[in-house]
C-alpha positions in Angstrom: -9.1 6.1 -5.3 -10.2 3.1 -7.3 -7.7 1.4 -9.6 -9.2 -0.3 -12.7 -12.8 -0.8 -11.7 -15.3 -2.4 -14.2 -14.2 -2.0 -17.8 -10.7 -1.2 -16.4 -11.7 2.4 -15.5 -9.5 4.1 -12.9 -11.1 6.8 -10.8 -10.1 9.2 -8.1 -12.2 11.5 -6.0 -10.4 14.6 -4.9 -11.2 17.7 -2.9 -9.4 21.0 -2.3 -12.0 22.3 0.1 -10.8 23.6 3.5 -10.9 20.8 6.0 -10.7 18.0 3.4 -9.3 14.8 4.8 -6.4 14.7 2.3 -4.1 17.4 1.0 -4.9 17.4 -2.7 -3.9 20.4 -4.8 -4.1 21.8 -8.3 -0.9 23.3 -9.8 0.5 24.4 -13.2 -2.5 26.4 -14.1 -4.8 23.4 -13.7 -2.9 21.0 -15.9 -1.5 19.1 -12.9 -3.1 17.5 -9.9 -1.1 16.4 -6.8 -3.3 13.7 -5.2 -2.6 12.3 -1.7 -2.8 8.6 -1.1 -5.4 7.0 1.2 -5.0 6.1 4.9 -5.4 2.6 6.3 -9.0 2.4 7.6 -8.0 -0.3 10.1 -4.7 0.9 11.7 -3.0 -1.1 14.5 -4.9 -1.2 17.7 -4.6 2.1 19.7 -3.8 4.1 16.6 -5.9 6.4 14.4 -5.6 6.4 10.5 -3.8 9.8 10.6 -1.2 8.5 13.1 0.3 5.8 10.9 2.1 5.7 7.6 0.1 5.1 4.4 0.7 1.5 3.4 1.7 -0.2 0.2 0.3 -3.6 1.1 -2.6 -5.2 3.0 -2.0 -7.6 5.8 -2.4 -10.5 3.4 0.3 -9.2 1.1 -1.9 -7.9 -1.7 -1.4 -4.3 -2.9 -3.5 -1.5 -1.4 -4.9 1.1 -3.7 -1.8 3.1 -2.9 0.3 0.2 -4.0 -1.6 -0.3 -7.2 -1.4 3.3 -8.2 2.3 3.5 -7.2 3.2 0.4 -9.3 1.4 1.9 -12.3 3.3 5.2 -11.9 6.7 3.4 -11.4 6.2 1.2 -14.5 5.4 4.2 -16.6 8.5 6.0 -15.4 10.6 2.9 -16.3 9.1 2.9 -19.8 7.3 -0.4 -19.3 3.8 0.8 -20.0 1.6 3.8 -21.1 0.5 6.1 -18.3 -2.7 5.0 -16.5 -5.6 7.1 -17.6 -7.6 8.4 -14.6 -11.1 9.9 -14.4 -11.0 12.7 -11.8 -14.0 13.8 -9.9 -14.0 16.7 -7.3 -16.1 17.1 -4.3 -17.4 20.7 -4.0 -19.8 20.2 -1.1 -21.5 17.3 0.7 -23.1 15.0 -1.8 -22.0 17.0 -4.8 -19.2 15.7 -7.1 -18.2 17.2 -10.5 -16.2 15.7 -13.3 -12.8 17.4 -13.8 -11.7 15.4 -16.8 -9.2 12.7 -17.9 -5.6 12.8 -16.4 -2.5 10.6 -16.9 -0.8 9.1 -13.8 2.8 10.1 -14.3 4.7 10.1 -11.0 4.6 8.9 -7.4 6.7 9.6 -4.3 6.4 9.6 -0.5 6.8 12.6 1.7 6.6 13.3 5.4 3.4 14.9 6.7 2.8 15.6 10.4 5.2 12.9 11.5 4.2 10.1 9.1 4.8 9.0 5.5 2.2 9.6 2.8 1.9 8.9 -0.9 1.7 11.7 -3.4 0.6 11.0 -7.0 1.1 13.4 -9.9 -1.6 13.4 -12.6 -1.3 15.5 -15.8 -4.2 16.6 -17.9 -4.6 14.6 -21.1 -4.3 16.9 -24.2 -6.9 14.7 -26.0 -9.5 15.1 -23.3 -12.8 16.4 -24.7 -14.8 16.5 -21.5 -17.3 19.4 -21.2 -15.5 20.8 -18.1 -12.0 21.0 -19.5 -11.0 22.0 -23.0 -8.3 20.2 -24.9 -6.6 23.3 -26.3 -3.7 25.0 -24.7 -4.5 28.2 -22.8 -2.6 30.4 -20.4 -5.2 30.6 -17.7 -6.3 27.7 -15.5 -8.1 24.9 -17.2 -10.1 23.7 -14.2 -13.0 25.7 -12.9 -12.0 26.7 -9.3 -14.0 25.2 -6.5 -15.2 28.6 -5.3 -16.6 29.4 -8.8 -18.4 26.0 -8.9 -20.0 26.6 -5.6 -21.1 30.1 -6.7 -22.6 28.7 -9.9 -24.3 25.8 -8.1 -26.0 28.3 -5.7 -27.0 30.7 -8.5 -28.4 28.0 -10.7 -30.0 26.2 -7.8 -28.4 22.9 -8.6 -30.3 22.3 -11.8 -29.9 22.7 -15.6 -30.5 26.2 -16.8 -32.2 24.9 -20.0 -34.6 22.3 -18.6 -34.3 22.2 -14.8 -32.9 18.7 -14.6 -31.1 18.0 -11.4 -29.0 15.0 -12.4 -26.1 14.4 -14.7 -25.1 18.0 -14.5 -22.0 19.6 -16.0 -20.3 23.0 -15.5 -20.4 24.6 -18.9 -18.5 27.6 -20.3 -21.0 30.0 -21.8 -18.2 31.5 -24.0 -16.3 28.2 -24.8 -12.8 27.7 -23.4 -11.5 27.2 -27.0 -12.7 30.7 -27.9 -11.1 32.4 -24.9 -13.8 32.0 -22.3 -12.7 32.2 -18.7 -13.0 29.5 -16.0 -12.5 31.9 -13.1 -15.6 34.1 -13.5 -19.0 32.6 -12.5 -20.7 34.8 -15.1 -19.1 32.6 -17.8 -20.1 29.3 -16.2 -23.5 27.7 -16.1 -25.0 24.4 -15.1 -26.3 22.2 -17.9 -27.5 18.6 -18.0 -25.5 16.3 -20.1 -28.0 16.4 -22.9 -28.0 20.1 -23.3 -24.2 20.4 -22.7 -23.5 17.9 -25.5 -26.0 19.6 -27.8 -24.3 23.0 -27.2 -20.8 21.6 -27.9 -18.5 24.6 -28.4 -21.1 26.9 -29.9 -21.7 30.4 -28.4 -25.4 31.0 -27.8 
């Protein structure tokens, strides 16, 4: 989790894979993400990161990333600011991250997990997001392409654009656009395209 990097861009890297270090999850048909805060990489001597509470402040009193995200969520709930816009990327396998779209940070709380206190952050999909992976229109099925589908498509398309063979700046594209009823849950309707071919395709059916 990275609060307001260069150009004030806030980014989180999530994962719902089995064995992932944090318990992130996708709910409400893909419109909502529940993201777990980060552990202290330097816990007190004799302790492991998973054995201590997630902290709001660093030893010098400055806010941790958990604290920065929590303050932004609390200020939004109090009506003191607009929700923080967050770019969300998902790890689908080692070294492979995919863009899941723009979300608003709308809530924060702490809960017990295996005998310690952790942060939980609620992020809601922006309705004005026009990312290639997530459509901006309302639909009844999930908006986010499930991780298992992404992995299947990645293997099938051999990790490269189906149009030109490029292996970088790749997007998961709906063959039948989401706005026209295309599904996100069937790998047959998903393909890998480089950013150039994905933007050129837009929402056309080819």
